C-alpha positions in Angstrom: -18.0 0.9 -42.4 -20.4 -1.9 -41.8 -22.9 0.8 -40.6 -22.4 3.2 -43.0 -22.2 0.6 -46.1 -24.9 -1.4 -45.4 -28.0 0.4 -46.7 -29.5 -2.6 -47.6 -29.4 -4.6 -44.6 -31.1 -1.7 -42.2 -28.1 1.3 -43.0 -30.7 3.8 -41.9 -30.8 2.6 -38.3 -27.8 2.1 -37.7 -26.8 5.9 -36.3 -26.1 5.3 -32.6 -23.4 4.9 -30.3 -24.6 3.6 -27.2 -23.2 2.0 -23.9 -24.8 -1.1 -22.3 -24.4 -1.3 -19.1 -24.7 -5.4 -18.5 -23.6 -7.7 -15.3 -22.8 -10.4 -18.3 -20.4 -8.3 -19.7 -18.3 -7.5 -17.0 -14.7 -8.9 -17.5 -11.3 -8.8 -15.5 -9.1 -5.8 -16.3 -6.8 -6.5 -19.5 -4.0 -8.8 -18.7 -0.7 -7.4 -18.3 1.0 -6.5 -21.5 3.6 -9.5 -22.6 6.5 -8.5 -24.8 5.3 -9.7 -27.7 3.7 -6.4 -28.4 7.3 -5.0 -29.1 8.7 -8.0 -30.8 9.3 -7.9 -34.3 7.0 -11.2 -34.6 4.1 -8.7 -33.4 1.6 -7.2 -36.3 2.1 -10.5 -38.5 5.9 -8.9 -38.5 5.0 -5.9 -40.5 7.0 -2.9 -40.6 5.9 -0.3 -37.9 4.2 3.1 -39.7 5.2 6.5 -38.6 2.6 9.2 -38.2 1.9 8.5 -42.1 -0.9 6.0 -42.5 -0.1 2.4 -44.2 -1.7 -0.5 -45.5 -1.5 -3.2 -42.4 -0.2 -6.6 -43.9 -0.8 -5.7 -47.7 -1.5 -9.2 -49.9 -1.9 -11.1 -46.4 -4.9 -10.8 -45.3 -7.5 -11.1 -48.3 -8.3 -13.8 -50.7 -8.2 -12.9 -54.5 -11.5 -11.0 -55.6 -12.4 -10.2 -51.9 -11.7 -7.2 -49.5 -10.8 -6.9 -46.1 -13.2 -4.1 -44.4 -14.8 -2.9 -40.9 -13.1 -3.4 -37.6 -9.9 -5.7 -37.0 -9.6 -7.3 -33.2 -6.3 -8.2 -31.4 -5.9 -10.5 -28.5 -5.0 -9.3 -25.4 -1.5 -10.3 -25.9 -1.3 -10.1 -29.4 -0.9 -13.3 -30.5 -4.4 -13.3 -32.4 -5.6 -11.2 -35.3 -9.2 -11.3 -36.0 -10.6 -9.6 -39.0 -13.6 -9.7 -41.6 -13.5 -10.4 -45.2 -16.6 -9.9 -47.5 -16.6 -9.3 -51.3 -18.2 -5.7 -51.5 -19.6 -3.0 -48.6 -23.0 -2.7 -49.4 -23.8 -6.4 -48.4 -22.9 -8.7 -45.7 -24.3 -12.0 -47.1 -20.7 -13.2 -48.0 -18.6 -11.6 -44.9 -16.6 -14.1 -42.7 -14.2 -13.6 -39.7 -10.6 -15.0 -40.4 -7.4 -14.8 -38.0 -4.1 -15.5 -37.6 -2.7 -16.7 -34.5 1.0 -17.1 -33.4 2.5 -20.2 -32.1 5.4 -22.2 -32.9 7.5 -19.0 -33.4 5.3 -18.0 -36.4 2.1 -16.8 -37.9 -0.2 -19.8 -38.7 -3.3 -18.5 -41.1 -5.6 -16.9 -42.1 -8.4 -19.5 -41.3 -11.9 -18.9 -41.3 -13.2 -18.5 -38.0 -17.0 -17.6 -39.1 -19.2 -17.2 -41.7 -21.3 -14.4 -41.8 -20.7 -12.2 -38.7 -18.3 -9.1 -38.7 -16.8 -6.4 -36.3 -14.9 -8.9 -33.7 -14.1 -7.9 -30.5 -12.6 -9.1 -27.3 -13.3 -9.0 -23.6 -11.4 -7.5 -21.6 -10.0 -11.2 -20.3 -9.7 -12.4 -23.9 -11.3 -15.5 -23.3 -14.7 -14.2 -25.3 -15.2 -13.2 -28.9 -18.1 -10.9 -29.5 -19.3 -10.3 -33.4 -22.1 -8.5 -35.0 -24.0 -10.2 -38.1 -26.6 -8.6 -40.6 -29.6 -8.2 -38.7 -27.9 -5.9 -36.8 -30.3 -6.0 -33.5 -28.1 -9.2 -32.3 -25.1 -9.3 -30.5 -23.5 -12.9 -30.9 -20.2 -14.5 -28.1 -17.9 -17.3 -28.7 -16.2 -18.8 -25.8 -12.5 -19.9 -25.8 -12.2 -23.6 -25.5 -9.7 -26.2 -25.3 -9.1 -26.3 -28.9 -10.5 -23.0 -30.1 -13.7 -21.7 -29.9 -17.3 -22.5 -29.0 -20.0 -21.9 -31.9 -21.4 -18.6 -31.7 -24.4 -18.2 -29.8 -26.9 -15.2 -29.3 -25.6 -12.5 -26.3 -28.0 -10.3 -26.6 -31.0 -9.2 -28.9 -33.4 -6.2 -28.8 -36.0 -4.7 -31.0 -33.7 -1.7 -32.0 -30.5 -1.8 -33.2 -27.1 -3.0 -31.2 -24.6 -2.8 -33.4 -20.4 -2.7 -33.2 -20.1 -4.3 -29.5 -17.6 -2.9 -27.4 -16.8 -3.7 -23.8 -14.6 -1.7 -21.4 -12.5 -2.6 -18.3 -15.3 -1.1 -16.1 -18.3 -3.5 -17.3 -19.8 -1.2 -19.5 -20.2 -1.8 -23.1 -20.8 1.0 -25.8 -23.0 -0.1 -29.3 -24.4 1.5 -31.9 -28.1 2.1 -31.5 -31.5 3.9 -32.8 -31.9 7.8 -31.8 -34.5 8.6 -29.2 -37.4 10.8 -30.3 -35.3 14.1 -29.1 -32.1 13.5 -30.9 -34.2 12.2 -34.1 -36.5 15.5 -33.4 -33.0 17.7 -33.5 -30.9 16.2 -36.2 -30.9 14.6 -39.4 -31.8 10.8 -40.7 -28.3 9.6 -39.3 -27.9 11.1 -35.8 -25.8 9.7 -33.6 -26.8 8.9 -29.8 -24.4 7.4 -27.5 -27.0 5.7 -24.8 -26.6 3.3 -21.6 -28.4 0.2 -21.5 -29.0 -1.5 -18.3 -30.3 -4.9 -17.5 -34.2 -4.4 -16.7 -36.1 -7.5 -16.3 -34.5 -9.1 -18.8 -33.8 -6.1 -21.4 -32.1 -3.0 -21.8 -33.1 0.8 -21.8 -31.4 3.4 -23.3 -30.1 6.9 -22.2 -28.2 9.0 -24.6 -25.2 10.6 -24.0 -26.4 13.9 -25.3 -24.3 16.6 -26.6 -21.6 17.1 -28.3 -21.1 13.3 -29.1 -24.8 13.8 -30.3 -25.1 16.1 -32.7 -27.2 16.8 -35.8 -25.7 14.7 -38.4 -24.3 11.5 -38.6 -21.0 10.4 -36.7 -20.7 7.5 -37.6 -19.0 4.0 -36.5 -16.3 4.5 -33.1 -14.1 2.6 -31.1 -13.8 3.3 -27.2 -11.0 2.5 -25.4 -10.5 0.1 -22.7 -10.5 2.3 -20.0 -13.1 4.3 -21.8 -10.8 7.4 -22.0 -11.0 8.5 -25.1 -13.4 7.7 -28.2 -12.7 7.4 -32.0 -15.5 7.9 -34.2 -16.7 8.3 -37.9 -18.1 11.6 -38.5 -19.1 14.4 -40.9 -20.1 11.7 -43.5 -21.6 13.1 -46.6 -24.6 11.5 -48.5 -22.3 9.2 -50.2 -20.7 7.8 -47.2 -17.1 9.2 -47.1 -16.2 10.7 -43.3 -13.6 11.3 -40.8 -12.3 10.5 -38.0 -12.7 12.4 -34.9 -11.6 11.9 -31.7 -13.4 12.8 -28.0 -12.0 12.7 -24.7 -13.6 11.4 -21.5 -13.5 14.5 -18.8 -13.6 13.5 -15.0 -17.2 14.0 -14.6 -17.9 11.1 -17.4 -19.1 14.0 -19.7 -17.2 13.9 -23.3 -15.4 16.5 -25.1 -16.6 17.7 -28.3 -15.2 15.5 -31.1 -11.8 17.1 -33.2 -10.2 15.8 -36.1 -7.2 13.3 -36.2 -5.6 16.0 -38.7 -4.7 15.8 -42.3 -3.1 12.6 -42.3 -5.7 10.3 -41.9 -8.4 12.5 -43.0 -6.9 13.0 -46.3 -9.6 13.9 -48.6 -13.1 12.0 -49.5 -12.8 8.5 -48.0 -14.9 6.1 -46.3 -13.3 5.6 -42.8 -14.6 3.0 -40.4 -13.9 0.1 -38.2 -11.6 1.8 -36.1 -9.4 0.1 -33.5 -6.6 1.2 -31.3 -4.0 -1.2 -29.6 -4.4 -1.7 -25.9 -0.9 0.4 -25.4 -2.5 3.0 -27.4 0.6 3.0 -29.7 -1.2 2.0 -33.4 -4.3 3.3 -34.6 -6.5 0.9 -37.3 -8.9 1.8 -39.8 -10.6 0.7 -43.1 -10.3 3.5 -45.5 -11.7 2.9 -49.1 -12.4 5.1 -52.0 -14.3 2.1 -53.9 -14.8 -1.1 -52.9 -11.8 -2.4 -54.8 -10.0 0.4 -52.8 -11.1 -0.9 -49.7 -8.0 -1.5 -47.3 -7.3 -1.8 -43.7 -4.5 1.3 -42.5 -2.7 1.7 -39.6 -0.6 4.7 -38.0 1.7 5.7 -35.1 -1.0 6.8 -32.8 0.2 7.4 -29.1 1.8 11.0 -29.5 -1.4 12.3 -31.7 -3.6 10.6 -29.1 -1.6 12.9 -26.4 -1.0 15.9 -28.6 -4.6 16.6 -29.4 -5.4 16.8 -25.4 -3.8 19.7 -25.6 -5.1 21.7 -28.8 -8.1 23.8 -28.8 -11.3 22.2 -28.3 -14.4 24.3 -30.8 -17.0 25.4 -28.6 -20.5 24.1 -29.1 -24.4 24.7 -28.6 -25.3 22.4 -25.5 -28.4 24.0 -25.3 -30.2 25.7 -28.3 -32.1 29.2 -27.4 -35.7 28.7 -27.3 -38.0 31.0 -29.6 -38.7 34.2 -27.8 -42.3 35.9 -27.3 -42.6 39.8 -27.2 -45.6 42.5 -27.6 -45.6 45.4 -29.4 -44.8 48.7 -27.7 -44.1 46.9 -24.7 -39.9 46.6 -23.0 -38.5 43.2 -24.0 -35.6 41.6 -22.5 -34.1 38.0 -22.6 -31.0 36.8 -21.0 -29.1 33.7 -23.2 -28.8 31.3 -21.0 -25.0 30.2 -19.8 -25.9 26.9 -20.5 -26.2 27.4 -23.9 -22.8 27.2 -25.0 -19.7 25.1 -23.7 -16.2 25.8 -24.5 -14.1 22.5 -23.0 -10.9 24.7 -23.0 -13.0 27.1 -20.2 -16.2 28.9 -20.6 -14.6 32.1 -19.5 -12.6 32.2 -23.0 -15.9 32.8 -24.9 -17.0 36.4 -26.5 -20.9 36.7 -27.6 -22.3 38.6 -30.6 -25.9 38.6 -32.0 -26.7 39.8 -35.3 -29.8 38.7 -37.3 -29.8 34.8 -39.1 -28.6 36.2 -42.4 -25.5 38.4 -40.8 -27.1 41.5 -41.1 -27.3 43.9 -37.9 -30.1 43.5 -35.1 -32.9 45.9 -35.9 -32.9 49.6 -34.3 -34.8 48.5 -31.3 -33.1 45.6 -30.4 -29.8 45.4 -28.1 -27.7 42.9 -27.5 -24.8 43.4 -24.2 -22.6 40.9 -25.0 -21.1 40.9 -21.3 -24.4 40.1 -19.5 -25.5 38.1 -22.9 -29.0 40.2 -22.2 -31.3 41.0 -26.0 -33.6 44.1 -24.9 -36.2 46.5 -26.6 -38.8 48.0 -27.5 -40.6 46.5 -30.5 -42.9 49.1 -32.3 -45.0 46.6 -34.3 -46.0 43.4 -34.7 -43.2 40.8 -36.7 -40.9 37.8 -36.4 -36.8 38.3 -36.2 -34.5 35.7 -36.8 -31.8 36.1 -34.3 -28.3 34.1 -34.0 -25.9 34.4 -31.1 -22.3 33.3 -31.6 -20.0 32.0 -29.1 -16.5 32.5 -30.1 -13.3 31.5 -28.6 -9.6 32.9 -28.3 -8.6 30.5 -31.1 -11.5 32.4 -33.3 -13.5 29.1 -32.9 -17.2 29.5 -32.9 -20.8 27.8 -32.5 -24.2 29.8 -32.8 -27.7 29.3 -32.0 -30.4 30.4 -33.7 -33.9 31.6 -32.4 -36.9 33.4 -33.3 -38.2 36.7 -31.5 -42.3 36.8 -32.1 -43.6 40.1 -31.5 -47.4 40.3 -31.3 
């Protein structure tokens, strides 16, 4: 939750998820998994969790008077663990990355790798470690050496936010960034934007991935799978930064499904949830959860079955293209068709049924008619006025989405 907790260090600009395609972040595919992931020594030798989240390595990660927070990172072979220790969650002045390493048949650590950094993430080959700092517009990297890691060096710096950097197998790299003007206009202060950044004359350009990932409101932290098949985001954030974890799946056309909740076992009441990380085999989800700084800890939960099961549960419909305001002339017949691109359902658009009403839930005015089969609103207004109309699409599971617009009669 370094993004949703760092209100005093530019918190409000850390509102988007973005993709950076940078030739420099091209990496080899994840090394073949060793048996270490399945050995009793993996994960610091901790008992494996079930479908109910539990604290990871209680008492082992943090010094007295400190907390562990934000993303945890495992090396591709599972023999190194990196995480952030801090003394609060509203400021990163004292954040540090610490690590455990498995060697000589035992875990060694924790030791401090770097001061004033957080959000560690490995390159696909495990030879580069990426990090963020409190300034939020820089990505740092350390290179693996014969005896450890090189000193951190700036990998990418831009005049906009670059936050929670994560590379993938394809060479695309995901970070948080700022909303573009369109997203900022359509949402609140904390609109999430997923953007594609490509190197251009030594800089990067931003292209939003759009709805449904970029819905109004704050969608928070994220984890992107190495093969880009799914993304776990923090969403539904309250004014006090509580949030829930949702998942979106990447479709064959490279668009994303509407995010859906990971369920009540993980989203068990108001709490800060951020710093998501899923192991390379998709077996376990790690995330930071806290109701206060003292109650902040890294949790983990069995994830592979949930990941697969949620693919086959209902996807709620959503508004893909909001309906624009319409103009009519008193005494002249008016007809308007709701565009087929207005609503979208990842289960299939043929599952939707449509209704229309006044925005306050009342019936349409007597002169106005809505045909749910053709999605045409028509009629002859008798006098000038403005009518606020809501069209609602409902799927077979009774989940719905609505778009409101005005009919202005002149």
